[in-house]
C-alpha positions as CSV (number, residue, x, y, z in Angstrom):
1,M,0.0,0.0,0.0
2,A,1.4,3.4,-1.0
3,I,0.6,6.6,0.7
4,N,0.8,9.7,-1.5
5,T,2.0,12.7,0.5
6,T,3.0,16.0,-0.7
7,P,6.4,17.4,0.3
8,K,6.4,20.3,2.8
9,E,6.2,23.6,1.1
10,M,9.3,25.7,1.7
11,P,9.2,29.4,1.1
12,T,11.5,30.6,-1.6
13,G,13.6,33.7,-1.1
14,D,14.0,35.7,2.1
15,G,10.7,35.2,4.0
16,N,11.8,37.4,6.9
17,P,14.0,40.3,5.7
18,T,14.4,41.9,9.1
19,A,15.5,38.9,11.0
20,G,18.8,39.7,12.6
21,N,18.8,43.2,11.2
22,A,16.6,45.4,13.4
23,I,15.2,48.4,11.7
24,N,16.8,51.6,13.1
25,D,14.9,54.9,13.1
26,L,18.1,56.6,11.9
27,D,17.8,54.7,8.7
28,F,14.7,56.8,7.7
29,P,14.5,60.5,6.8
30,T,13.6,62.9,9.5
31,S,10.1,63.5,8.1
32,E,9.3,59.8,8.3
33,R,10.5,59.6,11.9
34,N,8.1,62.4,12.8
35,D,5.3,60.5,11.1
36,K,6.2,57.4,13.1
37,A,6.1,59.4,16.3
38,F,2.6,60.7,15.4
39,S,1.4,57.3,14.4
40,T,2.5,55.8,17.7
41,L,0.9,58.6,19.6
42,R,-2.4,58.2,17.6
43,A,-2.4,54.4,18.4
44,A,-2.0,55.1,22.1
45,Y,-5.0,57.6,22.0
46,A,-7.0,54.9,20.2
47,L,-6.4,52.5,23.0
48,K,-8.0,55.0,25.3
49,G,-11.0,55.6,23.1
50,H,-9.9,58.9,21.7
51,T,-8.9,60.0,18.2
52,L,-5.9,62.2,17.5
53,H,-5.7,64.4,14.4
54,R,-3.0,66.8,13.2
55,T,-3.1,69.7,10.8
56,D,-1.3,69.5,7.5
57,P,2.3,70.8,7.7
58,A,1.8,72.5,4.3
59,D,-0.7,74.8,5.9
60,G,1.7,76.1,8.5
61,P,2.7,75.1,12.0
62,V,1.4,71.6,13.0
63,T,-1.1,71.4,15.8
64,F,-3.0,68.5,17.2
65,L,-6.7,67.8,18.0
66,A,-7.8,65.1,20.4
67,E,-11.4,64.0,20.1
68,R,-13.8,61.8,22.0
69,W,-17.7,61.8,22.1
70,G,-17.8,64.8,19.8
71,L,-15.7,67.0,22.1
72,V,-12.4,68.3,20.7
73,R,-9.4,69.5,22.6
74,H,-6.8,71.7,20.9
75,L,-3.2,70.6,21.6
76,P,-0.6,73.1,20.2
77,T,2.4,70.8,20.2
78,I,3.2,67.1,20.2
79,D,4.5,67.5,23.8
80,A,1.1,68.8,24.8
81,A,-0.5,65.8,23.1
82,R,1.8,63.5,25.1
83,R,1.0,65.2,28.3
84,F,-2.8,65.0,27.6
85,L,-2.3,61.2,26.8
86,E,-0.9,60.8,30.3
87,Q,-3.8,62.8,31.8
88,I,-6.3,60.4,30.2
89,G,-4.5,57.4,31.6
90,G,-2.6,56.4,28.4
91,R,1.1,55.7,28.0
92,L,3.6,55.2,25.2
């Protein structure tokens, strides 16, 4: 009696390009690092049930807006946004 089995499929190429080579923030341009900081902060706000928005840098100085239940709080800097996150019980 012969049993037909298929060989295990092995991925071709590099299936995990970052293994052993951690991604360093310094490898990215400064503008992308700022975007990463904002994305991380926005995710922390989301965990607390808030949304975080920012103005477009092309329109002038960047400011931030935290929102929950239709109420909006203006946060003039990213540091103010971090402090407000701590105030609502969040952390980075």
